[in-house]
LUMKOLDREN-867501 format. One record per residue (C-alpha): residue in three letters; chain; x, y, z. Coordinates in pm, 1 decimal, decimal comma, always signed. Layout:
N
 type mol       xx       yy       zz
  ALA   A        X        Y        Z
...
END
This chain:
162
 type mol       xx       yy       zz
  MET   A  +1109,2 +11165,9 +11738,2
  GLN   A   +868,9 +10889,2 +11666,1
  ILE   A  +1041,0 +10832,0 +11336,0
  ALA   A  +1380,5 +10785,2 +11539,3
  ARG   A  +1213,5 +10548,4 +11778,4
  LEU   A  +1078,1 +10340,5 +11483,2
  GLU   A  +1405,0 +10349,6 +11307,6
  MET   A  +1577,3 +10219,2 +11633,2
  ALA   A  +1320,6  +9946,5 +11662,2
  VAL   A  +1395,9  +9838,1 +11305,5
  ARG   A  +1755,8  +9838,5 +11354,9
  ASP   A  +1733,4  +9621,9 +11671,1
  ILE   A  +1517,3  +9343,6 +11485,4
  SER   A  +1694,1  +9004,6 +11502,0
  VAL   A  +1529,8  +8699,6 +11350,8
  SER   A  +1694,6  +8358,3 +11378,9
  GLY   A  +2008,3  +8525,4 +11484,4
  HIS   A  +2003,4  +8760,6 +11179,8
  SER   A  +2010,8  +9131,0 +11244,5
  TRP   A  +1947,4  +9424,0 +11007,7
  ASP   A  +2312,7  +9432,1 +10934,8
  ASP   A  +2309,2  +9075,8 +10818,7
  VAL   A  +2015,0  +9094,2 +10582,2
  CYS   A  +2063,1  +9456,4 +10441,1
  ALA   A  +2156,7  +9522,7 +10078,1
  ARG   A  +2477,8  +9714,4 +10051,7
  TYR   A  +2629,9  +9934,0  +9776,3
  ASN   A  +2853,3  +9668,1  +9666,2
  THR   A  +2568,9  +9414,0  +9636,2
  TRP   A  +2303,7  +9665,1  +9498,7
  PHE   A  +2507,1  +9792,0  +9209,0
  GLN   A  +2582,0  +9474,6  +9017,5
  THR   A  +2530,7  +9341,4  +8664,3
  THR   A  +2535,0  +9584,4  +8379,3
  ALA   A  +2482,7  +9881,1  +8584,8
  ASP   A  +2792,6  +9791,5  +8776,1
  ASP   A  +3002,6  +9869,9  +8459,7
  ILE   A  +2838,3 +10220,4  +8423,6
  PHE   A  +2863,7 +10277,1  +8809,5
  GLU   A  +3246,4 +10192,5  +8818,1
  SER   A  +3317,2 +10415,7  +8505,4
  LEU   A  +3180,6 +10700,8  +8712,8
  VAL   A  +3303,1 +10639,3  +9047,1
  ASP   A  +3576,0 +10438,4  +9204,1
  LYS   A  +3367,4 +10160,7  +9375,1
  SER   A  +3614,7 +10092,6  +9628,0
  SER   A  +3597,1 +10464,1  +9763,7
  ILE   A  +3234,9 +10411,7  +9860,7
  PRO   A  +3158,7 +10259,1 +10218,2
  ASN   A  +2987,3  +9940,7 +10189,0
  ASP   A  +2713,4 +10052,9 +10424,1
  CYS   A  +2350,7  +9911,8 +10453,4
  LEU   A  +2125,3 +10078,1 +10201,7
  TYR   A  +1814,3 +10268,7 +10348,1
  GLN   A  +1648,6 +10591,5 +10290,6
  SER   A  +1548,2 +10814,2 +10587,7
  LEU   A  +1538,8 +11179,0 +10682,9
  LEU   A  +1720,2 +11094,2 +10985,7
  LYS   A  +2036,6 +11044,3 +10787,9
  LEU   A  +2056,9 +11435,1 +10776,4
  TRP   A  +2134,9 +11438,3 +11147,8
  ASN   A  +2238,3 +11076,0 +11221,2
  LYS   A  +2606,8 +11078,3 +11065,3
  ASN   A  +2763,4 +10808,4 +11271,2
  GLY   A  +2468,4 +10570,4 +11359,3
  SER   A  +2401,2 +10748,6 +11692,9
  PHE   A  +2047,8 +10905,7 +11743,9
  VAL   A  +2196,3 +11129,1 +12029,9
  GLU   A  +2174,9 +11441,7 +11807,4
  VAL   A  +1825,3 +11338,7 +11673,2
  PHE   A  +1686,1 +11340,3 +12016,6
  SER   A  +1818,4 +11689,5 +12103,7
  LEU   A  +1697,6 +11859,4 +11787,7
  THR   A  +1481,0 +12170,3 +11831,4
  ASN   A  +1199,5 +12248,8 +11570,2
  ASP   A  +1420,2 +12543,7 +11443,5
  ASN   A  +1713,1 +12285,0 +11378,5
  ILE   A  +1492,4 +12069,1 +11192,6
  PHE   A  +1332,1 +12353,2 +10974,5
  SER   A  +1685,0 +12504,3 +10922,8
  THR   A  +1841,0 +12171,5 +10803,5
  LEU   A  +1529,1 +12074,2 +10587,6
  ARG   A  +1522,6 +12418,7 +10423,3
  HIS   A  +1885,1 +12407,7 +10347,4
  GLN   A  +1861,6 +12038,8 +10218,6
  LEU   A  +1555,7 +12110,7  +9994,6
  ASN   A  +1671,2 +12432,0  +9838,7
  GLU   A  +2050,0 +12447,3  +9847,7
  SER   A  +2218,3 +12101,6  +9892,5
  LYS   A  +2331,4 +11877,3  +9614,5
  PRO   A  +2294,9 +11531,2  +9761,4
  LYS   A  +2570,2 +11279,3  +9682,7
  SER   A  +2313,8 +11006,8  +9568,7
  ILE   A  +1952,9 +10958,8  +9510,1
  LEU   A  +1966,8 +10752,0  +9834,9
  ASP   A  +2050,5 +11052,4 +10024,7
  ASP   A  +1819,6 +11307,3  +9858,7
  PRO   A  +1542,9 +11426,5 +10119,9
  ARG   A  +1336,2 +11539,0  +9829,4
  MET   A  +1275,8 +11168,9  +9733,8
  LEU   A  +1148,9 +11099,7 +10091,8
  LEU   A   +890,3 +11374,1 +10137,4
  SER   A   +549,8 +11425,5  +9988,2
  GLY   A   +318,0 +11713,5 +10006,8
  VAL   A   +572,6 +11970,3 +10096,9
  GLU   A   +447,7 +12316,9 +10192,0
  TRP   A   +638,6 +12622,2 +10314,3
  GLY   A   +479,0 +12821,2 +10597,8
  PRO   A   +548,5 +13138,2 +10771,9
  GLY   A   +913,6 +13204,4 +10819,4
  GLU   A  +1008,8 +12941,1 +10575,5
  LYS   A   +901,6 +12658,9 +10794,3
  VAL   A   +855,2 +12333,5 +10604,5
  ARG   A   +573,3 +12099,9 +10640,5
  ALA   A   +541,0 +11756,8 +10472,1
  LYS   A   +246,1 +11549,2 +10470,3
  ALA   A   +429,3 +11227,6 +10432,7
  THR   A   +778,5 +11082,6 +10465,0
  ILE   A   +897,3 +10721,7 +10376,2
  LEU   A  +1169,3 +10525,4 +10540,8
  ASN   A  +1290,8 +10262,5 +10282,6
  TRP   A  +1486,9  +9972,2 +10397,1
  MET   A  +1660,3  +9770,3 +10109,4
  LEU   A  +1723,7  +9389,8 +10183,6
  LYS   A  +1932,7  +9118,4 +10017,9
  LYS   A  +1714,8  +8909,9  +9797,3
  SER   A  +1960,8  +8628,5  +9819,9
  ASP   A  +1970,1  +8605,5 +10205,9
  ASN   A  +1748,5  +8327,2 +10332,7
  SER   A  +1651,9  +8533,0 +10634,2
  SER   A  +1545,3  +8825,5 +10451,8
  ALA   A  +1183,4  +8719,0 +10414,2
  GLU   A  +1151,2  +8618,4 +10765,3
  TRP   A  +1320,3  +8964,4 +10877,1
  GLU   A  +1088,7  +9155,8 +10659,5
  LEU   A   +787,8  +9007,9 +10823,7
  GLU   A   +925,6  +9114,9 +11164,0
  PHE   A  +1007,2  +9450,2 +11028,8
  ILE   A   +627,7  +9478,2 +10912,8
  ARG   A   +504,3  +9368,5 +11252,1
  GLN   A   +730,6  +9639,4 +11411,2
  ALA   A   +620,3  +9897,1 +11183,7
  LEU   A   +270,7  +9837,3 +11174,4
  HIS   A   +160,2  +9635,2 +11482,9
  SER   A   +378,4  +9776,0 +11775,7
  ASN   A   +252,9  +9950,9 +12083,8
  ARG   A   +416,2 +10262,5 +11985,7
  SER   A   +210,5 +10574,2 +12045,4
  LEU   A   +180,7 +10813,2 +11744,6
  PRO   A    +86,2 +11173,9 +11729,9
  GLN   A   -266,9 +11255,1 +11603,7
  GLY   A   -310,0 +11199,3 +11230,8
  MET   A    +33,6 +11020,1 +11187,5
  LYS   A    +13,0 +10700,2 +11002,1
  VAL   A   +284,0 +10434,5 +10948,4
  PHE   A   +313,9 +10223,2 +10637,8
  ALA   A   +592,2  +9952,8 +10580,1
  VAL   A   +803,3  +9940,3 +10257,2
  SER   A  +1099,2  +9731,9 +10208,4
  THR   A  +1282,6  +9609,0  +9900,5
  ARG   A  +1466,6  +9286,2  +9834,9
  ARG   A  +1734,7  +9261,3  +9553,2
END
């Protein structure tokens, strides 16, 4: 649940009155220029929610922005969902594909899934003047907090501005 605590801390960052919701890149800002024409020919852009863009395994359980379900998961729930998502599911986009977020995946007894690493990717608006300042606070929160981590767990911070 350390990942959920980290994600909650990042979502709570506010710098000069600008929150994650203010500085995040959104579907309608990310898919612009020439890619926009291709994107619109494939999908009705107005049908896609203009949510903040980020990648996290927690999106498998966090459907409405609440972490209530995440904190009540058992290991069996986690293994079952990951097994299904890795083997059978067809994600609606690369941003929602858990295969893009896991490294060193190993299958154990009873088809338990292990991964050596996962990534949380927070995508920021390049044009927002507060993005760089928010990004620095994100790095501080991710790397230099007093959060205790399980043995062997390391945190690296990645963000992208567009």
